[in-house]
C-alpha positions, 0 to 999 in steps of 0.5 A, a space after each residue: 680056182 680063184 683064191 677067194 673062192 678056194 678060201 671060202 670053199 675051204 672054210 665051208 668044208 671044215 665047217 661041214 666036217 664032223 671030224 678032223 680033215 687030214 692033209 690027204 683029204 684036203 688034197 683030194 678035195 682041192 686037186 688043182 690047188 693042193 693035189 697038183 705039183 710038188 709036195 713042197 709047193 702045195 704045202 707052201 700054198 696051203 700054209 699061205 691060205 691057212 695064214 690068211 684065214 687065221 689073220 681073218 680071225 677064222 679059228 683053224 687048228 691042227 689036232 693030233 690024232 689018238 685012238 678016238 680020232 685021226 690027225 687033221 684040221 678043225 674049225 673051232 665052231 664055238 669060236 667061229 660063230 658069234 653069239 646072238 646079240 639079242 636085238 628087239 624087233 624095234 631095234 632091228 627096224 631102226 638099224 635097218 632103216 638107218 642102213 637103208 637110208 645110208 645106202 639110198 644116199 648113193 655115196 657111202 663108204 663101206 657100201 658093200 659091207 653095209 649091204 651084206 649087214 642089211 641082208 643078214 638083218 633081213 634074214 634073221 629078223 622076223 618076217 614082219 620086220 617093221 620098216 618105218 619111213 625115214 628121211 635123211 639128208 644123206 641124199 644131198 651128198 655132193 655128187 661127182 662121178 667118182 665119189 662112190 668109187 673113191 669112198 669105197 677105196 678110201 674106206 678100204 685103205 683107212 680100214 687096212 691102214 694103207 697109203 693112197 696116192 691122190 690126184 687132187 684139184 685144190 681150189 687154191 691151186 691152178 692145176 691138180 697136184 699129186 699127193 701121197 696120203 695116210 687116210 686117218 678117217 672120213 667125215 660127212 658134213 652138209 653133203 660133203 665127204 672129207 678125207 682127213 689124213 697125213 699128207 707126205 708132201 706137206 708133212 702135216 695133217 690135211 683135209 681133202 674134199 672127196 669130190 675134188 679127187 680126180 684119181 685115187 690109187 691104194 698102195 697094194 704092196 705088202 697087203 697084210 702089212 699096215 703102212 701107218 698107225 693112226 695117232 692115239 690123240 687123233 680126232 676127226 672133229 678137230 679137222 672137220 668141224 660140225 658148225 661154221 663157227 668152228 672153222 679155224 679162221 681166227 684165233 680161238 676165243 671163248 664166247 659165253 651165252 645166256 639162254 632162256 625159254 625153250 632154248 635153255 632146255 635144249 642147250 646141250 642138243 643145240 650147242 653140243 660142243 658147249 660147256 653148259 651150266 645151270 645155276 639159280 634158274 639161269 642157263 649159260 653156255 660157253 663155246 670155243 669159237 674160231 670164226 665169230 661172225 657165223 655164230 653171231 648170225 646164228 644167234 640173231 636168228 635165235 633172239 630173244 632166247 639168247 644173249 651174248 655175255 662176253 667177251 666184250 668184242 663179241 657183245 659189240 659185234 652182235 650189237 653192230 650186226 643187230 643195228 645193221 639189220 634194224 637200219 636195213 628194215 627201218 620203216 618196214 611193217 
């Protein structure tokens, strides 16, 4: 019997049992696995299976018998079953819609886990589970033939903290190179999935676009032992920025903006990384910027509800850009 199938059958047997299951009963229930061979070999096999179940969080225990019950193995049902989380139908619908949209993207890490979770939601929800129509731009994921498969492998490797070996086609290299990487996390931005991890060849954190990975293998040795630990201060946002002005191209500089109109009310939503202050009826936002021009182009599109207050270099640059736009359209209706 396949090991996974045996473990599932073992859990099902113990859950269904009304009293402890003895070693003799286990050997009878699994004759090809625990009933064949020497006692020492079959006991070692069962100990390995038991250790794996305990590692998965399944509360398997051995109880010593007394006058009221026999010796054997039990599953603590109270510890095994999770309590009802108590989602409302509306909350259940939102979870289902978001998960379905993620699956529809065609490239999403943890796809099988997500499918399993959605089946659970559909099973336990009211038969008339509302299904709101939701459109998400996840369908714009930059697709390569192996992206879905690679995302699944990276999801597993990052979850179990196992290193991976990549064949990576960097735009800066004339030919693909092989890298050994400790995968810390995955991020989706504007249709592109990025892997952030520690590159053993460069001895530093690096970001890799998943669609540029030509081949990927996860380290399968010592499967229950982690190859690495993610540093406590690691943040994905430090390596895969949300906005173009966060690309690390220039030295960091703080840009202060004055916001007015409807933009002032939406300051935190529009600039989530900014420090927003409101005093005397004025709203200001201060951003740490490492790529100035994309921010200034964005601000020109928001004019006249935004004004650059500093630093002087940013004020001069946006004035120069605005004058160039005016000169280009001079004489236009």
